[in-house]
C-alpha positions in Angstrom: 88.4 99.9 70.9 91.4 102.2 71.2 95.0 101.2 71.7 95.9 101.2 75.4 92.2 100.7 76.5 90.5 97.5 77.3 86.9 97.8 78.4 85.3 94.9 80.2 81.8 94.7 81.8 81.5 94.3 85.6 80.3 91.1 87.1 76.9 91.7 88.7 78.1 90.7 92.2 81.0 93.2 91.9 78.5 96.0 91.1 76.3 95.2 94.0 79.1 95.3 96.6 80.4 98.7 95.5 79.2 102.1 96.6 79.8 103.5 93.1 79.8 101.6 89.8 83.3 100.7 88.6 84.5 100.0 85.1 87.3 97.6 84.3 89.9 99.3 82.0 93.6 99.3 81.3 95.0 102.8 81.5 98.5 104.0 82.4 99.1 106.1 85.5 102.0 107.7 87.4 102.1 108.0 91.2 104.6 110.4 92.7 106.4 109.7 95.9 107.3 113.3 97.1 109.8 112.1 99.7 111.9 110.2 97.1 111.0 112.6 94.3 110.3 109.6 92.1 107.4 108.6 89.8 106.2 105.0 89.8 104.4 103.8 86.7 101.2 101.9 87.4 98.3 100.4 85.5 94.7 101.3 86.4 92.7 98.1 86.4 89.3 99.5 87.3 87.9 103.0 88.0 84.9 104.7 89.5 84.2 108.4 90.1 85.7 108.2 93.6 88.5 105.7 93.3 90.4 103.0 91.4 92.3 99.7 91.6 95.9 100.1 90.4 98.7 97.6 89.8 102.2 98.8 90.6 105.7 97.2 90.9 106.5 99.4 93.9 104.4 99.4 97.2 103.1 102.5 98.7 102.3 103.2 102.4 98.8 102.4 103.2 96.8 105.4 104.4 99.0 107.9 102.9 98.0 110.3 100.1 100.1 110.6 96.9 99.7 112.7 93.7 98.5 110.6 90.8 98.1 111.2 87.1 96.0 108.9 85.0 96.3 108.7 81.2 92.8 107.9 80.2 91.7 107.1 76.6 88.0 107.5 76.1 86.4 107.2 72.6 89.8 107.8 70.9 90.4 110.9 73.0 93.3 111.2 75.5 92.8 112.8 78.9 95.2 113.4 81.8 93.3 113.1 85.0 95.1 114.5 88.1 94.1 113.5 91.6 95.4 113.1 95.1 95.0 109.4 95.9 94.8 107.8 99.3 96.3 104.3 99.3 94.4 101.4 100.9 93.9 97.7 100.6 97.4 96.9 99.4 97.9 93.3 98.3 100.9 91.6 96.7 99.7 89.6 93.7 102.5 87.7 91.8 105.2 90.3 91.2 102.9 93.3 91.5 101.0 95.2 94.2 97.3 95.7 93.7 96.2 98.9 95.5 92.8 100.3 96.1 92.9 104.1 95.9 90.4 106.8 96.9 90.4 110.1 95.1 90.8 112.6 97.9 91.2 115.7 95.7 90.3 115.8 92.0 89.6 118.7 89.7 85.9 119.1 88.9 86.5 118.8 85.2 88.4 115.6 85.7 85.7 114.3 88.0 83.1 115.1 85.3 85.2 113.1 82.7 85.1 110.1 85.0 81.4 110.4 85.8 80.5 110.7 82.2 82.7 107.7 81.3 81.1 105.6 84.1 77.5 106.7 83.3 77.8 106.0 79.6 78.4 102.3 80.2 75.5 101.6 82.6 
C-alpha cells in the first residue's frame, strides 16, 4: 500500500446499486471555483470511471460543473487526472460536505487510467 492511498473493497449491496463499479480510496483533489478564482482541497472517497464521491470543507452549487484535478496514486505511481465535474447529491456530514460528482469531460488517457484501476480490482 502506498502513502496517501487506502484501498478498501466495496460492500456487495453498494456494487449492485451502482451503474459502474466504484472503488473506495483516499486521494487528494482540487476543485476550482472559476468565479472566485479559488481552489478548494478535497478528498476523493470513492471513484468509478464516470464519477466519484468527494469530501470538501466548502460546499459547491448542485448541478454546476467545476474543473477538478485528482492526485491519484496507483501501484506506487502518481497520476494527475483532470476532469470537469458536475456536482450532485451534496450532503453535510459532520464538518464536511460529501458530494457526488459526475465526470462530464475527461481526457481519454485519464479515463483509461481510471478504467484500468477499477477493472484490476474486480
